N, C-alpha and C positions, 0 to 999 in steps of 0.2 A: 405116079400108078395107073394098071391098065386098065380103063373102063372097057366093061362088058360087050359084046356086038347085042346091039338093042334086039336087031334084025331077027335072030335066032333063038332071041326067049320066046316063052308062050304068055302070052296076055297076065295066065295066075302068077308071072315070075316077074315080070315087069313090074308089076299094081305093088310087089312083094318088093320090089328093090326101088320104087318110088317112094316108097312109105319110110322103107331105113334112111333112103340118100332125099331128103325133102328139098334139099338144095339142085341138084345133079339136072339144070335145064336140060340139057339135052334128052333124057332121062323122063323126065316129064314130057316135054314136047313126042317125040319116041310115043308116048303112053295115048300123052292126045290123038294124032294120027290115026291109032288106030281104032279109033268110035265109029261106033256104027252112026252116020246119016239118016237111015232110015228106019234107027227105034226109035222107041215113043217116045215123045215130049212132055216133062210133068212140070204143067204150070205152078205157080204159087201165085194164092187168090194174093190183090195187091191189098198193099198199108191200107188204112183207115187211118186219117190224120183228124184226130178229136177238134182241132178248131174250124174242120173245113166239113161240120158235122152238123145238122139242124138243132137247134136245144133242145126241142120236142124226141131227137133219135135220141142226141147225149146224155138225156135226163132216165131215158128208157134202158141202155145202154151202162149206165147205172147202179140204176137196180136191177137188173139182170147179171150186172158183176157181185154186188151183193147178197145177193141169193144164191147162189154159184158159192160166192164166201160159207156163208154158214150151212149150205148142206155139205161142201168139205169138211165143217167144223163137227158138225153132227158126224158123218161115217167116220173119222178119228178119233 
């Protein structure tokens, strides 16, 4: 089977090809290389580890979680 010429494909077509052929490393690499280095970066918040949380903060978090659980139960 001949692979398509990724340099001739539009970004939309290449992305669709990668979604269908997820194990095609050459296609994935071609798609990654097209990334715009000036595009905005989306940072995700850092994970909060319960073991590293001070006890008062942990108790507050548990209280908030219980309150949210009650509110969800009321809404449903």
